[in-house]
C-alpha positions as CSV (number, residue, x, y, z in Angstrom):
1,X,5.9,-6.8,16.7
2,X,2.9,-4.5,16.4
3,X,0.4,-7.1,17.7
4,X,2.6,-7.7,20.8
5,X,2.7,-3.9,21.5
6,X,-1.0,-3.5,21.1
7,X,-1.6,-6.4,23.6
8,X,0.8,-4.6,25.9
9,X,-1.3,-1.5,25.8
10,X,0.3,0.7,23.1
11,X,-2.4,2.9,21.6
12,X,-0.4,5.1,19.3
13,X,1.9,4.4,16.4
14,X,3.7,6.9,14.2
15,X,3.2,5.8,10.6
16,X,4.4,9.1,9.0
17,X,7.6,7.7,7.6
18,X,5.9,4.6,6.2
19,X,3.2,6.7,4.5
20,X,5.8,9.1,3.0
21,X,7.8,6.2,1.7
22,X,4.7,4.6,0.2
23,X,3.8,7.8,-1.6
24,X,7.3,8.1,-3.0
25,X,7.3,4.4,-3.9
26,X,4.2,4.9,-5.9
27,X,5.7,7.7,-7.9
28,X,8.9,5.7,-8.4
29,X,7.0,2.7,-9.6
30,X,5.0,4.9,-12.0
31,X,8.2,6.3,-13.5
32,X,9.8,2.9,-13.8
33,X,6.8,1.4,-15.5
34,X,6.3,4.4,-18.0
35,X,10.0,5.4,-18.5
36,X,9.9,5.0,-22.3
37,X,6.9,7.4,-22.5
38,X,8.5,10.0,-20.2
39,X,11.5,10.8,-22.4
40,X,9.8,13.6,-24.4
41,X,6.5,15.2,-25.4
42,X,6.3,13.3,-28.7
43,X,7.6,9.9,-29.6
44,X,7.4,6.6,-27.7
45,X,7.5,2.8,-28.2
46,X,4.0,3.1,-29.9
47,X,5.4,5.4,-32.6
48,X,7.7,8.4,-33.3
49,X,4.7,10.7,-33.7
50,X,2.7,9.6,-30.7
51,X,2.1,12.1,-27.9
52,X,2.9,11.3,-24.3
53,X,0.8,13.9,-22.5
54,X,-1.3,11.3,-20.6
55,X,2.0,9.9,-19.2
56,X,3.8,13.1,-18.2
57,X,0.8,14.8,-16.6
58,X,2.0,15.1,-13.0
59,X,-1.5,14.3,-11.7
60,X,-1.1,10.8,-13.0
61,X,2.1,10.1,-11.2
62,X,0.8,11.7,-8.0
63,X,-2.3,9.5,-8.3
64,X,0.0,6.5,-8.2
65,X,1.6,7.9,-5.1
66,X,-1.8,8.3,-3.5
67,X,-2.9,4.8,-4.3
68,X,0.3,3.3,-2.8
69,X,-0.2,5.5,0.3
70,X,-3.8,4.4,0.5
71,X,-2.7,0.7,0.4
72,X,-0.2,1.4,3.2
73,X,-2.8,3.0,5.4
74,X,-5.1,0.0,4.9
75,X,-2.2,-2.2,6.0
76,X,-1.6,0.0,9.1
77,X,-5.2,0.0,10.1
78,X,-5.2,-3.8,9.8
79,X,-2.0,-4.1,11.8
80,X,-3.5,-1.8,14.5
81,X,-6.7,-3.8,14.6
82,X,-8.8,-0.8,13.5
83,X,-10.7,-2.5,10.7
84,X,-14.4,-3.1,11.2
85,X,-14.4,-2.0,14.9
86,X,-17.2,0.7,14.7
């Protein structure tokens, strides 16, 4: 329990694995949500001649990873009682 450890004097917590997983989970969620649009450059559920560039641009999937990691960091800061302390 994180709160118990903090009360006991722990002042450091390694969240690297959690943030890496959150980043990966964001990319995975993006792919699952947009799978029909990621099967080719042209053609998707909206039409056989519709382009998919805005879906397969890697910056978009990476952005999803960043957003998931951001949310995990906010949770970690809340767990570590670091929100609104300054």
